[in-house]
N, C-alpha and C positions, 0 to 999 in steps of 0.2 A: 788480406785476412777476407774471410768470408761464410761458409756455411757453418754450424753449429749442429750436431747431431745430438742430441740426453737419450737416455731413458734412465729412470728412477724408477723403482720399485717399494715401498713399504711393507716388510714382514716382521711379524712380531717386536714392533717397535724398530727394528733399524731399517732405514732408508739406506740402500745402495745405489748409487749414481754413477753412470758410465757417460761420459761427455767427450764429442772428439770432434775439434774444430780445424780448420780450413785454412793453409795456412802454407806458404813455404820452406818458412823460420828459414830465409836467409841472410846467412851474417855477411857482414861487411865483406870478408875477406870470398867466402862464397859466390854471394854476387859479384864481387867483380871477373873470378872464372865465369860465372855465367852468362854473364852482363843483362843483368836484372836489378834494381834497386832495391838495398838490405830493405826487409820485411819480415818479422818476426815478433812474437806473441810477446808481450812482457809481462803481462800480468792477467790473472782469471782470477775473480772472486767470485764465490757462491752463496746465496743470501735463501732463505725459506721466514717468509714471515718477518724480514728485513733482518732477521739474523746474520750474520755471516756462518756459515757452519763447514767453508772450504776458501782460504787462498795460497794461491805459488805464486812467485816470481819464476820467468823463465831468459832466454840466454836465446840468441839464435844455433849453439850448440844442438840444441833439439832436433829430434827428427821431424820430418815433412809431416804436417796430417796430424800433429801430437793428440794423443788417446788418454787424458782422466779415468782415473779410478778413486773410489774412497767411498765409506761406509759413514754416517750419520747418526744419533738415537733422533735426533730434530728431523719437521716432518710427518704430516700422516695424509691418508691418503687422500687424493681431492685438494690439499693444498700445491704452490706450486714454487718449484725453484726457480730461483734466476742467475743467471750467470751476466758475469761484465767482462768482455774479454777490449783489454786494451793493447795496440801494436807499438811498434818502437816510435814510430810519426806521430802518436798519440791520439789516432784515429782508435771508436771506442762500438763496441755493439752490442747488443741485450740482446738474448736469447732465452726462453721460457718455457717449461714445461711442466704438466702436472703430474704429481707423483701420482702413481696407481699402486 
């Protein structure tokens, strides 16, 4: 699991978010075929001002470097959206982006 690219823009009270996370998304079967360790994003949680606005669970069946898109009525220009991403090995990364 590596980097995150995030775009968040508020227009007329709706915050549109796009987030891409770098990950092989290799489940056990695919890892055996390619000779790598199983590694995939298990959970993504997005918060604005401490409030959960998006949460999703995943498995190794997702495509490599998953792209997530969603809209929320939460968030204002200048606030930060915070993503907490956890992989199947328990490793967690946090990525932040200011809402434009």
